[in-house]
All heavy atoms as an XYZ file, in Angstrom:
832
protein
N      55.441    -23.684     -9.900
C      54.598    -24.363    -10.891
C      53.150    -23.865    -10.787
O      52.668    -23.582     -9.690
C      54.642    -25.871    -10.665
O      53.694    -26.517    -11.461
N      52.495    -23.791    -11.909
C      51.116    -23.289    -11.906
C      50.097    -24.423    -11.856
O      48.908    -24.189    -11.865
C      50.834    -22.438    -13.153
O      51.114    -23.235    -14.304
C      51.661    -21.165    -13.168
N      50.584    -25.668    -11.840
C      49.695    -26.825    -11.743
C      48.589    -26.811    -12.790
O      47.431    -27.082    -12.508
C      49.084    -26.933    -10.355
C      50.119    -27.119     -9.300
C      50.629    -26.152     -8.484
C      50.815    -28.322     -8.960
N      51.604    -26.673     -7.653
C      51.723    -28.015     -7.931
C      50.756    -29.637     -9.427
C      52.563    -28.964     -7.373
C      51.595    -30.580     -8.860
C      52.482    -30.245     -7.848
N      48.938    -26.418    -14.015
C      47.977    -26.485    -15.113
C      46.989    -25.333    -15.166
O      46.023    -25.386    -15.903
N      47.193    -24.296    -14.354
C      46.245    -23.179    -14.359
C      46.676    -22.035    -15.275
O      46.124    -20.962    -15.225
C      46.011    -22.639    -12.945
C      45.193    -23.585    -12.104
C      45.776    -24.365    -11.124
C      43.822    -23.702    -12.323
C      45.029    -25.252    -10.375
C      43.072    -24.583    -11.579
C      43.671    -25.355    -10.605
O      42.918    -26.233     -9.869
N      47.692    -22.284    -16.103
C      48.201    -21.203    -16.950
C      47.365    -21.015    -18.219
O      47.559    -20.065    -18.946
C      49.653    -21.473    -17.320
O      49.743    -22.694    -18.012
N      46.419    -21.932    -18.469
C      45.596    -21.806    -19.678
C      44.787    -20.512    -19.606
O      44.425    -20.055    -18.524
C      44.666    -23.002    -19.832
C      43.619    -23.073    -18.745
C      42.556    -24.089    -19.031
N      41.574    -24.104    -17.957
C      40.619    -23.196    -17.795
N      40.527    -22.176    -18.624
N      39.766    -23.293    -16.811
N      44.505    -19.978    -20.772
C      43.713    -18.747    -20.770
C      42.255    -19.085    -20.410
O      41.780    -20.175    -20.688
C      43.786    -18.053    -22.129
C      43.044    -18.746    -23.250
C      42.989    -17.860    -24.480
C      42.066    -18.400    -25.533
N      40.681    -18.576    -25.135
N      41.600    -18.130    -19.775
C      40.214    -18.360    -19.394
C      39.320    -18.411    -20.633
O      39.519    -17.682    -21.594
C      39.732    -17.263    -18.452
C      39.993    -17.613    -17.013
S      38.745    -16.941    -15.902
C      39.311    -15.276    -15.779
N      38.348    -19.279    -20.551
C      37.349    -19.408    -21.606
C      36.517    -18.126    -21.643
O      36.205    -17.543    -20.604
C      36.465    -20.644    -21.314
C      35.216    -20.660    -22.169
C      37.274    -21.920    -21.502
N      36.166    -17.688    -22.850
C      35.305    -16.513    -23.024
C      33.927    -16.971    -23.481
O      33.787    -17.631    -24.511
C      35.890    -15.551    -24.065
C      34.972    -14.388    -24.472
C      34.663    -13.465    -23.296
C      35.581    -13.597    -25.620
N      32.926    -16.640    -22.687
C      31.540    -16.933    -23.042
C      30.873    -15.621    -23.428
O      30.917    -14.652    -22.674
C      30.774    -17.581    -21.868
C      29.323    -17.836    -22.243
C      31.459    -18.873    -21.434
N      30.284    -15.605    -24.633
C      29.530    -14.428    -25.071
C      28.054    -14.781    -25.051
O      27.626    -15.757    -25.666
C      29.926    -14.018    -26.490
C      31.222    -13.266    -26.575
C      31.422    -12.707    -27.979
C      32.712    -11.924    -28.068
N      32.872    -11.308    -29.391
N      27.298    -13.965    -24.330
C      25.844    -14.135    -24.247
C      25.202    -12.912    -24.889
O      25.306    -11.801    -24.374
C      25.408    -14.259    -22.789
C      23.901    -14.196    -22.516
C      23.167    -15.353    -23.180
C      23.626    -14.157    -21.016
N      24.593    -13.122    -26.043
C      23.817    -12.055    -26.695
C      22.417    -12.129    -26.123
O      21.751    -13.168    -26.201
C      23.784    -12.258    -28.210
C      25.113    -12.017    -28.891
C      26.043    -13.041    -29.038
C      25.438    -10.756    -29.397
C      27.259    -12.817    -29.667
C      26.660    -10.530    -30.027
C      27.566    -11.565    -30.158
O      28.772    -11.346    -30.774
N      21.967    -11.036    -25.530
C      20.727    -11.057    -24.781
C      19.978     -9.736    -24.933
O      20.439     -8.828    -25.620
C      21.029    -11.372    -23.294
O      19.814    -11.530    -22.574
C      21.869    -10.279    -22.651
N      18.829     -9.651    -24.291
C      18.033     -8.417    -24.283
C      17.161     -8.406    -23.040
O      16.903     -9.461    -22.460
C      17.156     -8.310    -25.541
O      16.488     -7.036    -25.537
C      16.110     -9.405    -25.624
N      16.732     -7.228    -22.660
C      15.734     -7.130    -21.594
C      14.405     -6.655    -22.176
O      13.481     -6.339    -21.448
C      16.239     -6.224    -20.468
C      17.373     -6.882    -19.704
C      17.796     -6.159    -18.447
O      17.111     -5.193    -18.036
O      18.813     -6.562    -17.868
N      14.340     -6.617    -23.505
C      13.104     -6.260    -24.192
C      12.597     -7.478    -24.955
O      13.157     -8.552    -24.852
C      13.360     -5.090    -25.155
C      13.873     -3.795    -24.526
C      14.183     -2.769    -25.604
C      12.877     -3.237    -23.532
N      11.546     -7.293    -25.748
C      11.037     -8.401    -26.546
C       9.891     -9.123    -25.862
O       9.367     -8.670    -24.849
N       9.548    -10.263    -26.415
C       8.422    -11.034    -25.886
C       8.777    -11.594    -24.510
O       9.954    -11.695    -24.151
C       8.072    -12.217    -26.807
O       9.175    -13.137    -26.800
C       7.785    -11.770    -28.222
N       7.759    -11.995    -23.783
C       7.958    -12.602    -22.466
C       8.829    -13.852    -22.588
O       9.731    -14.072    -21.783
C       6.594    -12.948    -21.848
C       6.603    -13.257    -20.359
C       7.145    -12.068    -19.566
C       5.206    -13.611    -19.889
N       8.587    -14.637    -23.626
C       9.369    -15.861    -23.858
C      10.845    -15.532    -24.077
O      11.724    -16.168    -23.506
C       8.805    -16.609    -25.074
C       9.534    -17.913    -25.388
C       9.402    -18.946    -24.280
O       8.338    -19.111    -23.699
N      10.485    -19.630    -23.973
N      11.115    -14.512    -24.886
C      12.499    -14.086    -25.139
C      13.151    -13.618    -23.851
O      14.260    -14.031    -23.520
C      12.534    -12.960    -26.196
O      12.062    -13.482    -27.435
C      13.934    -12.407    -26.394
N      12.444    -12.769    -23.102
C      12.990    -12.250    -21.847
C      13.293    -13.386    -20.874
O      14.343    -13.402    -20.237
C      12.011    -11.278    -21.202
C      11.928     -9.939    -21.914
C      10.934     -9.011    -21.241
O      10.920     -8.888    -20.025
N      10.096     -8.367    -22.028
N      12.370    -14.335    -20.781
C      12.527    -15.467    -19.859
C      13.739    -16.319    -20.248
O      14.546    -16.689    -19.404
C      11.243    -16.307    -19.882
C      11.124    -17.303    -18.762
C       9.729    -17.915    -18.795
C       9.614    -19.065    -17.817
N       8.311    -19.715    -17.886
N      13.877    -16.610    -21.533
C      15.010    -17.410    -22.013
C      16.332    -16.691    -21.766
O      17.321    -17.312    -21.375
C      14.857    -17.715    -23.498
O      13.754    -18.559    -23.714
N      16.349    -15.385    -22.004
C      17.555    -14.584    -21.779
C      17.932    -14.579    -20.299
O      19.096    -14.775    -19.947
C      17.354    -13.159    -22.279
S      17.367    -13.015    -24.082
N      16.939    -14.393    -19.443
C      17.182    -14.375    -17.991
C      17.715    -15.718    -17.518
O      18.633    -15.783    -16.716
C      15.886    -14.062    -17.233
C      15.512    -12.599    -17.217
C      14.110    -12.359    -16.652
O      13.565    -13.247    -15.949
O      13.571    -11.278    -16.916
N      17.124    -16.795    -18.024
C      17.530    -18.138    -17.599
C      18.942    -18.465    -18.077
O      19.715    -19.076    -17.343
C      16.516    -19.171    -18.078
C      15.190    -19.027    -17.321
C      14.110    -19.904    -17.889
N      14.319    -21.294    -17.526
C      13.708    -22.315    -18.103
N      12.831    -22.110    -19.070
N      13.947    -23.556    -17.721
N      19.283    -18.047    -19.288
C      20.633    -18.279    -19.811
C      21.651    -17.534    -18.956
O      22.688    -18.096    -18.568
C      20.725    -17.836    -21.268
N      21.357    -16.277    -18.643
C      22.259    -15.462    -17.832
C      22.392    -16.060    -16.432
O      23.501    -16.179    -15.897
C      21.738    -14.020    -17.766
C      22.697    -13.050    -17.096
C      22.251    -11.617    -17.333
C      23.200    -10.621    -16.719
N      22.773    -10.138    -15.417
N      21.281    -16.482    -15.856
C      21.288    -17.083    -14.523
C      22.146    -18.352    -14.506
O      22.980    -18.533    -13.609
C      19.847    -17.395    -14.095
C      19.781    -18.115    -12.785
C      19.813    -17.564    -11.536
C      19.693    -19.540    -12.590
N      19.746    -18.554    -10.581
C      19.674    -19.770    -11.198
C      19.623    -20.631    -13.460
C      19.591    -21.051    -10.656
C      19.544    -21.907    -12.916
C      19.531    -22.113    -11.536
N      21.963    -19.225    -15.487
C      22.719    -20.483    -15.541
C      24.217    -20.210    -15.689
O      25.037    -20.817    -14.993
C      22.215    -21.376    -16.680
C      22.961    -22.697    -16.878
C      22.927    -23.555    -15.609
C      22.362    -23.471    -18.051
N      24.565    -19.278    -16.575
C      25.981    -18.960    -16.789
C      26.595    -18.300    -15.547
O      27.732    -18.598    -15.182
C      26.156    -18.085    -18.025
C      25.906    -18.814    -19.347
C      25.800    -17.834    -20.498
C      26.990    -19.864    -19.618
N      25.845    -17.439    -14.875
C      26.349    -16.806    -13.650
C      26.520    -17.843    -12.541
O      27.486    -17.793    -11.774
C      25.433    -15.664    -13.207
C      25.595    -14.436    -14.087
C      24.614    -13.317    -13.766
O      23.600    -13.564    -13.070
O      24.853    -12.185    -14.226
N      25.600    -18.799    -12.465
C      25.693    -19.882    -11.485
C      26.942    -20.722    -11.744
O      27.711    -21.012    -10.830
C      24.438    -20.758    -11.567
C      24.313    -21.877    -10.540
C      24.068    -21.284     -9.154
C      23.194    -22.826    -10.920
N      27.171    -21.072    -12.993
C      28.355    -21.853    -13.383
C      29.634    -21.087    -13.079
O      30.632    -21.672    -12.679
C      28.312    -22.196    -14.880
C      27.262    -23.217    -15.232
C      27.655    -24.569    -14.716
C      26.603    -25.614    -14.989
N      26.965    -26.891    -14.340
N      29.584    -19.764    -13.260
C      30.760    -18.919    -13.066
C      31.177    -18.844    -11.597
O      32.302    -18.494    -11.281
C      30.497    -17.515    -13.623
C      31.754    -16.860    -14.177
O      32.856    -17.349    -14.013
N      31.572    -15.745    -14.830
N      30.274    -19.202    -10.686
C      30.623    -19.260     -9.264
C      31.517    -20.472     -8.986
O      32.296    -20.478     -8.052
C      29.358    -19.339     -8.403
C      28.580    -18.039     -8.363
C      27.414    -18.127     -7.396
C      26.794    -16.777     -7.134
N      25.638    -16.494     -7.968
N      31.394    -21.513     -9.829
C      32.146    -22.758     -9.632
C      33.351    -22.859    -10.572
O      34.345    -23.473    -10.231
C      31.233    -23.963     -9.877
C      29.966    -23.957     -9.043
C      28.802    -24.677     -9.729
O      28.904    -25.102    -10.875
N      27.701    -24.812     -9.021
N      33.218    -22.292    -11.765
C      34.238    -22.429    -12.804
C      34.675    -21.028    -13.248
O      33.830    -20.235    -13.651
C      33.672    -23.197    -14.027
C      33.170    -24.575    -13.609
C      34.708    -23.298    -15.136
C      32.286    -25.248    -14.652
N      35.967    -20.729    -13.185
C      36.389    -19.408    -13.654
C      36.374    -19.315    -15.178
O      37.038    -20.086    -15.859
C      37.814    -19.266    -13.107
C      38.288    -20.648    -12.834
C      37.082    -21.525    -12.663
N      35.563    -18.424    -15.694
C      35.568    -18.091    -17.117
C      35.108    -16.653    -17.248
O      34.569    -16.084    -16.306
C      34.699    -19.054    -17.949
C      33.236    -19.068    -17.586
C      32.337    -18.180    -18.175
C      32.740    -19.983    -16.666
C      30.991    -18.194    -17.857
C      31.388    -20.007    -16.341
C      30.507    -19.117    -16.928
N      35.365    -16.063    -18.388
C      34.960    -14.683    -18.621
C      33.588    -14.685    -19.277
O      33.405    -15.305    -20.324
C      35.979    -13.971    -19.536
O      37.267    -14.053    -18.915
C      35.603    -12.512    -19.742
N      32.643    -14.014    -18.656
C      31.284    -13.918    -19.198
C      31.069    -12.510    -19.738
O      31.114    -11.537    -18.989
C      30.245    -14.240    -18.123
C      28.781    -14.105    -18.520
C      28.426    -14.995    -19.707
C      27.864    -14.415    -17.341
N      30.877    -12.427    -21.050
C      30.602    -11.142    -21.693
C      29.119    -11.118    -22.069
O      28.674    -11.901    -22.907
C      31.472    -10.975    -22.936
C      31.284     -9.635    -23.622
C      32.120     -9.473    -24.887
O      33.055    -10.275    -25.115
O      31.822     -8.546    -25.649
N      28.381    -10.258    -21.402
C      26.945    -10.130    -21.666
C      26.752     -8.960    -22.628
O      27.114     -7.823    -22.319
C      26.153     -9.905    -20.360
C      24.672     -9.707    -20.661
C      26.365    -11.076    -19.401
N      26.208     -9.261    -23.804
C      25.996     -8.242    -24.831
C      24.500     -8.018    -24.965
O      23.789     -8.857    -25.513
C      26.617     -8.681    -26.173
C      28.122     -8.949    -25.991
C      26.374     -7.629    -27.256
C      28.707     -9.875    -27.013
N      24.052     -6.895    -24.423
C      22.615     -6.582    -24.463
C      22.291     -5.858    -25.760
O      22.669     -4.708    -25.947
C      22.226     -5.738    -23.259
C      22.036     -6.568    -22.001
C      21.489     -5.770    -20.859
N      20.309     -5.003    -21.221
C      19.784     -4.063    -20.442
N      20.316     -3.766    -19.296
N      18.712     -3.397    -20.836
N      21.566     -6.539    -26.626
C      21.253     -5.954    -27.927
C      20.238     -4.819    -27.836
O      20.128     -4.023    -28.758
C      20.798     -7.033    -28.907
C      21.862     -8.085    -29.242
C      21.340     -9.049    -30.292
C      23.158     -7.457    -29.717
N      19.520     -4.732    -26.711
C      18.618     -3.584    -26.535
C      19.424     -2.326    -26.201
O      18.930     -1.218    -26.343
C      17.535     -3.856    -25.483
C      18.098     -4.290    -24.137
O      19.001     -5.158    -24.119
O      17.634     -3.783    -23.101
N      20.691     -2.506    -25.776
C      21.549     -1.371    -25.453
C      22.614     -1.143    -26.537
O      23.067     -0.027    -26.733
C      22.275     -1.621    -24.121
C      21.354     -1.958    -22.968
S      20.440     -0.542    -22.347
C      21.649      0.142    -21.252
N      23.029     -2.221    -27.192
C      24.080     -2.157    -28.210
C      23.522     -2.671    -29.541
O      23.851     -3.777    -29.966
C      25.280     -3.013    -27.794
C      25.941     -2.590    -26.502
C      27.147     -3.455    -26.185
O      28.195     -3.259    -26.833
O      27.039     -4.328    -25.308
N      22.698     -1.859    -30.159
C      22.012     -2.272    -31.390
C      22.964     -2.687    -32.499
O      22.664     -3.579    -33.289
C      21.094     -1.138    -31.881
C      19.903     -0.800    -30.981
C      19.182      0.438    -31.497
C      18.944     -1.978    -30.887
N      24.140     -2.053    -32.532
C      25.098     -2.335    -33.607
C      25.658     -3.758    -33.526
O      26.201     -4.263    -34.501
C      26.237     -1.305    -33.603
C      27.234     -1.425    -32.455
C      26.752     -0.873    -31.112
O      25.641     -0.308    -31.038
O      27.503     -1.019    -30.127
N      25.514     -4.413    -32.374
C      26.022     -5.779    -32.205
C      25.084     -6.834    -32.806
O      25.458     -7.985    -32.963
C      26.235     -6.095    -30.725
C      27.254     -5.219    -30.046
C      28.645     -5.736    -30.259
C      29.630     -4.973    -29.381
N      30.971     -5.504    -29.496
N      23.849     -6.423    -33.127
C      22.879     -7.395    -33.654
C      23.352     -8.015    -34.966
O      23.280     -9.230    -35.139
C      21.493     -6.761    -33.840
C      20.478     -7.741    -34.407
C      19.069     -7.208    -34.414
N      18.428     -7.332    -33.124
C      17.898     -8.470    -32.656
N      17.970     -9.578    -33.352
N      17.303     -8.504    -31.492
N      23.869     -7.191    -35.867
C      24.333     -7.695    -37.164
C      25.461     -8.708    -36.962
O      25.479     -9.761    -37.605
C      24.794     -6.546    -38.050
N      26.379     -8.383    -36.047
C      27.479     -9.295    -35.713
C      26.936    -10.645    -35.248
O      27.362    -11.697    -35.718
C      28.320     -8.649    -34.602
C      29.358     -9.529    -33.957
C      29.985     -8.851    -32.735
O      30.763     -7.894    -32.917
O      29.694     -9.273    -31.600
N      25.972    -10.618    -34.328
C      25.389    -11.850    -33.808
C      24.699    -12.651    -34.913
O      24.851    -13.866    -34.998
C      24.381    -11.550    -32.701
C      23.775    -12.809    -32.082
S      22.102    -12.571    -31.431
C      21.107    -12.511    -32.912
N      23.952    -11.953    -35.765
C      23.211    -12.642    -36.831
C      24.162    -13.303    -37.827
O      23.901    -14.409    -38.295
C      22.255    -11.675    -37.527
C      21.082    -11.293    -36.635
C      20.123    -10.292    -37.277
O      20.276     -9.977    -38.480
O      19.228     -9.809    -36.559
N      25.269    -12.639    -38.131
C      26.262    -13.214    -39.047
C      26.913    -14.437    -38.403
O      27.045    -15.488    -39.035
C      27.334    -12.167    -39.444
C      28.522    -12.829    -40.110
C      26.733    -11.109    -40.350
N      27.303    -14.318    -37.143
C      28.002    -15.395    -36.452
C      27.112    -16.609    -36.174
O      27.566    -17.744    -36.252
C      28.603    -14.889    -35.132
C      29.727    -13.870    -35.269
C      30.094    -13.294    -33.910
C      30.953    -14.493    -35.926
N      25.849    -16.362    -35.841
C      24.958    -17.463    -35.452
C      24.028    -17.922    -36.565
O      23.531    -19.041    -36.535
C      24.099    -17.045    -34.248
O      23.171    -16.040    -34.637
N      23.764    -17.022    -37.519
C      22.770    -17.332    -38.535
C      21.348    -17.240    -38.001
O      20.392    -17.653    -38.640
N      21.204    -16.681    -36.792
C      19.890    -16.578    -36.134
C      19.559    -15.132    -35.799
O      20.443    -14.294    -35.681
C      19.903    -17.384    -34.828
C      20.304    -18.830    -34.964
C      19.131    -19.687    -35.340
C      19.387    -21.138    -35.130
N      19.754    -21.939    -36.241
N      18.258    -14.892    -35.632
C      17.801    -13.559    -35.242
C      17.226    -13.554    -33.824
O      17.000    -12.508    -33.244
C      16.734    -13.051    -36.223
C      17.280    -12.783    -37.622
C      16.187    -12.245    -38.531
C      16.642    -12.014    -39.947
N      17.678    -10.983    -40.084
N      16.960    -14.740    -33.284
C      16.327    -14.850    -31.975
C      17.358    -14.728    -30.850
O      18.542    -14.927    -31.062
C      15.597    -16.199    -31.849
O      16.542    -17.251    -32.081
C      14.458    -16.303    -32.843
N      16.869    -14.418    -29.660
C      17.722    -14.293    -28.476
C      17.222    -15.220    -27.382
O      16.047    -15.523    -27.348
C      17.692    -12.844    -27.980
C      18.361    -11.825    -28.910
C      18.074    -10.413    -28.431
C      19.848    -12.076    -29.007
N      18.103    -15.669    -26.504
C      19.533    -15.393    -26.467
C      20.313    -16.283    -27.446
O      19.774    -17.282    -27.929
C      19.901    -15.767    -25.029
C      18.985    -16.906    -24.709
C      17.691    -16.558    -25.410
N      21.557    -15.893    -27.722
C      22.490    -16.722    -28.482
C      23.787    -16.777    -27.683
O      24.233    -15.764    -27.141
C      22.732    -16.155    -29.884
C      21.504    -16.154    -30.783
C      20.927    -17.537    -31.065
O      21.639    -18.531    -31.069
N      19.625    -17.600    -31.273
N      24.370    -17.970    -27.636
C      25.532    -18.194    -26.782
C      26.702    -18.752    -27.586
O      26.506    -19.653    -28.414
C      25.172    -19.165    -25.632
C      24.061    -18.553    -24.763
C      26.389    -19.474    -24.759
C      22.841    -19.370    -24.639
N      27.874    -18.202    -27.315
C      29.127    -18.674    -27.913
C      30.106    -18.975    -26.783
O      30.177    -18.219    -25.812
C      29.748    -17.598    -28.807
C      28.950    -17.297    -30.039
C      27.840    -16.466    -29.986
C      29.302    -17.857    -31.263
C      27.093    -16.184    -31.124
C      28.565    -17.581    -32.406
C      27.456    -16.748    -32.336
N      30.850    -20.064    -26.910
C      31.910    -20.379    -25.955
C      33.215    -20.435    -26.737
O      33.365    -21.271    -27.629
C      31.644    -21.703    -25.210
C      30.337    -21.603    -24.398
C      32.825    -22.043    -24.287
C      29.939    -22.862    -23.666
N      34.133    -19.521    -26.424
C      35.393    -19.373    -27.161
C      35.148    -19.312    -28.675
O      35.789    -20.026    -29.447
C      36.383    -20.485    -26.803
C      37.250    -20.108    -25.600
O      37.234    -18.927    -25.196
O      37.937    -21.000    -25.078
N      34.205    -18.466    -29.057
C      33.854    -18.229    -30.462
C      33.247    -19.432    -31.179
O      33.092    -19.412    -32.390
C      35.053    -17.696    -31.262
C      35.485    -16.330    -30.749
O      34.650    -15.458    -30.503
N      36.768    -16.152    -30.554
N      32.897    -20.469    -30.433
C      32.188    -21.610    -31.017
C      30.714    -21.415    -30.701
O      30.327    -21.222    -29.543
C      32.695    -22.952    -30.439
C      31.864    -24.112    -30.974
C      34.163    -23.142    -30.761
N      29.897    -21.465    -31.745
C      28.455    -21.243    -31.581
C      27.824    -22.408    -30.834
O      27.945    -23.559    -31.247
C      27.807    -21.055    -32.959
C      26.317    -20.856    -32.906
C      25.766    -19.842    -32.131
C      25.460    -21.675    -33.630
C      24.396    -19.649    -32.075
C      24.094    -21.486    -33.587
C      23.561    -20.473    -32.806
O      22.207    -20.280    -32.749
N      27.163    -22.114    -29.727
C      26.482    -23.130    -28.925
C      25.000    -23.190    -29.275
O      24.432    -24.246    -29.443
C      26.650    -22.837    -27.406
C      28.133    -22.827    -27.017
C      25.848    -23.829    -26.564
C      28.899    -24.097    -27.305
N      24.370    -22.011    -29.362
C      22.950    -21.968    -29.689
C      22.189    -21.101    -28.708
O      22.742    -20.182    -28.100
N      20.920    -21.451    -28.527
C      20.037    -20.673    -27.663
C      20.035    -21.253    -26.245
O      20.842    -22.127    -25.921
C      18.626    -20.626    -28.254
C      18.021    -22.023    -28.446
O      18.619    -23.027    -27.986
O      16.954    -22.106    -29.067
N      19.102    -20.795    -25.410
C      19.054    -21.279    -24.033
C      18.793    -22.779    -23.977
O      19.396    -23.494    -23.184
C      18.000    -20.530    -23.207
C      17.817    -21.145    -21.846
C      18.851    -21.077    -20.908
C      16.658    -21.818    -21.513
C      18.708    -21.678    -19.656
C      16.515    -22.411    -20.263
C      17.542    -22.330    -19.332
N      17.924    -23.267    -24.844
C      17.596    -24.699    -24.850
C      18.859    -25.535    -25.129
O      19.108    -26.548    -24.477
C      16.513    -24.990    -25.885
C      15.948    -26.391    -25.766
C      14.759    -26.620    -26.693
O      14.224    -25.681    -27.285
N      14.353    -27.859    -26.822
N      19.671    -25.084    -26.068
C      20.917    -25.786    -26.400
C      21.884    -25.759    -25.207
O      22.536    -26.767    -24.900
C      21.571    -25.159    -27.627
N      21.953    -24.612    -24.535
C      22.808    -24.459    -23.358
C      22.350    -25.402    -22.247
O      23.158    -26.094    -21.628
C      22.758    -23.004    -22.873
C      23.686    -22.627    -21.725
C      25.134    -22.566    -22.206
C      23.284    -21.289    -21.125
N      21.046    -25.443    -22.030
C      20.460    -26.287    -20.993
C      20.702    -27.771    -21.286
O      21.034    -28.542    -20.387
C      18.952    -25.996    -20.912
C      18.298    -26.456    -19.643
C      16.865    -25.967    -19.526
O      16.127    -25.998    -20.528
O      16.495    -25.567    -18.421
N      20.571    -28.153    -22.562
C      20.815    -29.548    -22.950
C      22.268    -29.929    -22.704
O      22.550    -31.020    -22.202
C      20.427    -29.781    -24.411
C      18.923    -29.848    -24.612
C      18.487    -29.780    -26.076
O      19.348    -29.891    -26.973
O      17.275    -29.610    -26.306
N      23.192    -29.033    -23.052
C      24.624    -29.275    -22.784
C      24.860    -29.487    -21.300
O      25.638    -30.357    -20.894
C      25.453    -28.067    -23.222
C      26.084    -28.039    -24.596
C      26.915    -26.769    -24.734
C      26.928    -29.264    -24.864
N      24.179    -28.679    -20.489
C      24.330    -28.773    -19.036
C      23.763    -30.098    -18.527
O      24.384    -30.763    -17.705
C      23.633    -27.592    -18.363
C      23.944    -27.507    -16.886
O      25.083    -27.679    -16.467
N      22.933    -27.260    -16.090
N      22.607    -30.490    -19.036
C      21.945    -31.714    -18.565
C      22.765    -32.968    -18.875
O      22.778    -33.896    -18.077
C      20.538    -31.834    -19.164
C      19.548    -30.904    -18.472
C      18.195    -30.822    -19.166
O      17.942    -31.611    -20.103
O      17.398    -29.969    -18.756
N      23.448    -32.992    -20.026
C      24.256    -34.172    -20.368
C      25.667    -34.084    -19.777
O      26.455    -35.011    -19.924
C      24.319    -34.440    -21.894
C      22.926    -34.710    -22.444
C      24.981    -33.296    -22.634
N      25.973    -32.979    -19.104
C      27.249    -32.848    -18.415
C      28.398    -32.302    -19.246
O      29.538    -32.317    -18.803
N      28.116    -31.811    -20.445
C      29.183    -31.309    -21.323
C      29.497    -29.824    -21.123
O      30.548    -29.352    -21.556
C      28.825    -31.535    -22.799
C      28.819    -33.011    -23.170
O      29.402    -33.822    -22.410
O      28.241    -33.361    -24.210
N      28.596    -29.096    -20.486
C      28.788    -27.650    -20.351
C      30.010    -27.316    -19.484
O      30.826    -26.462    -19.862
C      27.526    -26.984    -19.788
C      27.589    -25.462    -19.629
C      27.906    -24.778    -20.957
C      26.293    -24.924    -19.047
N      30.167    -28.008    -18.372
C      31.292    -27.723    -17.467
C      32.632    -27.869    -18.201
O      33.513    -27.023    -18.061
C      31.258    -28.638    -16.248
C      30.169    -28.235    -15.244
O      29.325    -27.391    -15.599
O      30.172    -28.761    -14.124
N      32.773    -28.942    -18.966
C      34.024    -29.185    -19.699
C      34.296    -28.052    -20.697
O      35.423    -27.575    -20.815
C      33.981    -30.522    -20.412
N      33.244    -27.608    -21.386
C      33.411    -26.511    -22.344
C      33.821    -25.219    -21.617
O      34.667    -24.475    -22.099
C      32.136    -26.288    -23.142
C      31.887    -27.356    -24.176
C      30.724    -27.000    -25.081
C      30.388    -28.088    -26.060
N      31.504    -28.490    -26.927
N      33.219    -24.975    -20.469
C      33.532    -23.766    -19.701
C      34.942    -23.814    -19.122
O      35.559    -22.783    -18.879
C      32.498    -23.552    -18.593
C      31.086    -23.240    -19.084
C      30.119    -23.188    -17.919
C      31.029    -21.957    -19.907
N      35.451    -25.022    -18.888
C      36.812    -25.197    -18.393
C      37.825    -25.211    -19.524
O      39.025    -25.221    -19.285
C      36.914    -26.507    -17.596
C      36.174    -26.482    -16.279
C      36.185    -27.868    -15.630
C      35.367    -27.868    -14.350
N      35.180    -29.243    -13.833
N      37.327    -25.260    -20.773
C      38.215    -25.256    -21.922
C      38.829    -26.607    -22.229
O      39.871    -26.707    -22.851
N      38.154    -27.678    -21.802
C      38.696    -29.025    -22.019
C      37.793    -29.884    -22.901
O      37.909    -31.094    -22.932
C      38.987    -29.752    -20.672
C      37.738    -29.792    -19.781
C      40.138    -29.082    -19.951
C      37.926    -30.568    -18.494
N      36.871    -29.244    -23.597
C      35.993    -30.008    -24.504
C      35.826    -29.273    -25.814
O      35.959    -28.080    -25.879
C      34.625    -30.211    -23.869
């Protein structure tokens, strides 16, 4: 028996950059740090998409999110938002459930 571990891992997409304004860079770094920290406790797949390296992905992100700013975060193709939205989810305790695929 797999004791309920047969579910597929959640996929988190982080659209980020190492360029841009200091505020953008800081938000991107903090989002990546928070997701990497969570990934030490919860198994999920973290796909980091650096738009400064993969320019062609920007249009995809803008269509999916309706936003041009970075970072932008998706959990299993559901749009979460920017770092502030991610942080708010974490503060109210909903982020872990989403990362586990149970919310």
